[in-house]
C-alpha positions in Angstrom: 2.0 -6.8 -26.4 4.5 -6.8 -29.3 3.2 -6.7 -32.9 4.8 -6.3 -36.2 3.0 -6.0 -39.6 6.0 -6.5 -41.8 9.6 -7.6 -41.7 10.9 -4.1 -42.1 8.6 -2.4 -39.6 9.9 -1.7 -36.1 8.3 -3.8 -33.4 6.1 -2.0 -31.0 7.8 -1.7 -27.6 6.5 -3.9 -24.8 5.3 -2.2 -21.6 4.5 -4.2 -18.5 1.6 -2.3 -17.0 0.9 -4.8 -14.1 3.4 -3.2 -11.6 2.1 0.3 -12.3 -1.5 -0.9 -11.9 -0.7 -2.7 -8.7 0.9 0.4 -7.2 -2.0 2.6 -8.4 -4.7 0.3 -7.0 -3.0 -0.2 -3.7 -2.6 3.5 -3.4 -6.3 4.0 -3.9 -7.5 1.3 -1.5 -5.0 2.4 1.1 -6.2 6.0 0.9 -9.8 4.9 1.0 -9.5 2.8 4.2 -7.0 5.0 6.1 -7.6 8.5 4.7 -3.8 8.7 4.3 -2.7 9.8 0.9 0.7 8.0 0.3 2.3 8.2 -3.1 3.2 4.6 -4.0 4.6 5.3 -7.4 8.0 3.7 -8.1 9.6 7.0 -8.9 8.5 8.5 -5.6 9.7 5.5 -3.6 13.1 5.5 -5.3 13.4 9.2 -4.7 12.5 8.9 -1.1 15.0 6.1 -0.5 17.8 8.2 -2.1 17.0 11.3 -0.1 19.7 12.1 2.4 19.0 13.0 6.0 21.3 16.0 5.8 18.6 17.9 3.8 16.3 17.8 6.8 19.2 18.7 9.1 20.1 21.7 7.0 16.5 22.8 6.9 16.2 22.6 10.7 19.5 24.5 11.0 18.4 27.3 8.7 15.1 27.6 10.6 16.8 27.7 14.0 19.4 30.2 12.9 16.7 32.8 11.7 16.9 35.9 14.0 14.1 36.2 16.6 13.4 38.9 19.1 13.3 38.2 22.8 9.6 38.7 22.7 9.2 36.2 19.9 11.3 33.6 21.8 9.3 34.2 25.0 6.0 33.6 23.1 7.0 30.2 21.8 5.2 27.3 23.4 7.9 24.6 23.6 5.3 21.9 24.4 3.4 22.7 21.2 6.5 22.8 19.1 7.7 19.5 20.5 4.3 17.9 20.0 4.1 19.1 16.4 7.6 18.0 15.6 7.0 14.5 17.1 3.7 14.2 15.2 5.4 15.1 11.9 8.4 12.8 12.6 6.1 9.9 13.5 4.0 10.3 10.3 7.1 10.6 8.1 8.6 7.5 9.7 5.4 5.5 9.2 5.1 6.7 5.6 8.6 5.7 4.8 8.2 2.4 6.5 5.1 1.4 4.6 6.7 2.6 1.3 9.8 0.5 1.8 7.6 -2.5 2.5 5.4 -2.1 -0.6 7.6 -4.0 -3.2 7.8 -7.0 -0.8 4.1 -6.8 -0.1 3.1 -6.8 -3.8 5.4 -9.8 -4.4 3.9 -11.6 -1.5 0.4 -11.0 -2.7 1.2 -12.5 -6.1 2.9 -15.5 -4.4 0.2 -16.2 -1.9 -2.3 -16.6 -4.7 -0.1 -19.3 -6.2 0.2 -21.0 -2.8 -3.5 -21.0 -2.2 -4.1 -22.4 -5.7 -1.5 -25.1 -5.2 -2.9 -26.0 -1.7 -6.4 -26.4 -3.1 -5.1 -29.0 -5.6 -3.0 -30.9 -3.1 -3.7 -33.7 -0.7 -3.3 -31.3 2.2 -6.6 -29.7 1.3 -8.4 -32.9 2.2 -6.6 -33.5 5.5 -7.2 -31.8 8.9 -5.7 -28.4 9.2 -3.4 -29.4 12.1 -1.7 -32.0 9.9 -1.1 -29.3 7.2 0.4 -27.0 9.8 2.6 -29.7 11.4 4.0 -31.5 8.4 3.5 -29.5 5.2 6.4 -27.5 3.8 3.8 -25.5 1.9 2.5 -24.2 5.2 5.9 -22.8 6.2 6.2 -21.2 2.8 2.7 -19.7 3.3 3.7 -18.3 6.7 6.8 -16.7 5.3 4.8 -15.2 2.5 2.1 -13.9 4.8 4.5 -12.1 7.1 4.9 -8.9 5.0 1.2 -9.0 4.1 0.3 -9.0 7.8 2.9 -6.3 8.5 1.6 -4.0 5.7 -2.0 -4.4 7.0 -0.8 -3.7 10.6 0.9 -0.5 9.5 -2.3 0.5 7.7 -4.3 0.0 10.9 -1.8 2.0 12.9 -1.6 4.8 10.4 -5.4 5.1 9.9 -6.6 8.6 10.6 -9.6 9.4 12.7 -12.8 9.0 10.8 -11.4 6.5 8.3 -13.0 3.1 7.8 -10.2 1.3 9.6 -10.2 3.8 12.5 -14.0 3.5 12.9 -13.8 -0.3 12.7 -11.2 -0.3 15.4 -13.7 1.4 17.8 -16.2 -1.4 17.6 -16.2 -3.9 20.4 -15.9 -6.7 17.9 -12.6 -5.4 16.5 -11.0 -3.4 19.3 -8.1 -4.5 21.5 -8.0 -2.9 24.8 -5.9 -3.6 27.9 -8.2 -1.5 30.1 -10.6 1.3 29.4 -11.2 3.3 26.3 -8.0 4.9 24.9 -5.7 2.3 26.2 -5.3 0.2 23.1 -2.2 -1.8 23.2 -2.1 -3.4 19.7 -4.1 -4.1 16.6 -6.6 -6.9 17.2 -6.5 -10.0 15.1 -10.1 -9.3 13.9 -9.1 -5.8 12.7 -5.9 -7.1 11.2 -7.9 -9.8 9.2 -10.3 -7.2 8.0 -7.5 -4.9 6.8 -5.8 -7.8 5.0 -9.0 -8.7 3.3 -9.8 -5.1 2.3 -6.3 -4.4 1.0 -6.0 -7.7 -0.9 -9.5 -7.8 -2.4 -9.4 -4.1 -3.3 -6.0 -4.1 -4.8 -5.4 -7.5 -6.4 -8.7 -8.0 -8.1 -8.8 -4.4 -9.5 -5.2 -4.6 -10.8 -5.9 -8.0 -12.4 -9.1 -6.7 -14.1 -7.5 -3.6 -15.4 -4.5 -5.6 -16.6 -6.6 -8.0 -18.7 -8.7 -5.0 -19.9 -5.7 -3.3 -21.3 -4.3 -6.5 -22.7 -7.6 -7.2 -24.6 -7.8 -3.6 -25.8 -4.2 -4.0 -27.2 -5.4 -7.0 -29.2 -8.3 -5.0 -30.7 -7.1 -1.6 -31.8 -10.6 -0.6 -33.2 -12.2 -1.2 -29.7 -9.3 0.7 -28.1 -9.9 3.7 -30.4 -13.6 3.7 -29.6 -12.8 3.5 -25.8 -10.3 6.3 -26.2 -12.7 8.6 -28.0 -15.5 7.9 -25.5 -13.2 8.8 -22.6 -12.0 11.9 -24.4 -15.5 13.1 -25.1 -16.2 12.9 -21.3 -13.0 14.3 -19.8 -11.6 16.2 -22.8 -7.9 16.7 -23.5 -5.7 16.2 -20.5 
């Protein structure tokens, strides 16, 4: 919000908090349902994108070049080292993949709301669903918009740690996808994917919108903003 009380006074700078709140809320809900703590802040994502692979290569080179005795070398369990390296590499790859998808995901979440609203006000809302799918250009736009949303939810399901809500949900017969017996899961089931989409969308979008409007209204009423600030400060102190 930009305000000015006089011609000579400088205008208050405008700060768009919506993207920051979107990233914060998606980080919280993602951590809640997967138990994976991924930093979705824009600064972190930009830094990770600019990180060169040679740093990791140099690190590996330094570790491998450190002197070891023959006894130390003999005691190394190559299978354990390989397993640990593969696990870390897989987690790093998954984390980078979901981070790189985040900006597109947030844009798609915003757009799909507009599509749903437009659909509810169009003639297609009154017609059978198969007609909408067959002839409406809005449906094709909807499918393009939903693609990154589904991909983000799928990655969340695949990255969910044992004991997390998504992992526990995937063990239920109603949400599992097994080709054979237990432990032979081949893909994320549609039911589990739909649950993940709902949890991510409902947990992130509504929270970010509510917080955005709260901050907007507080900026219009400085006295209420000051009261809220003092109350928060009395509870958590100076930080």
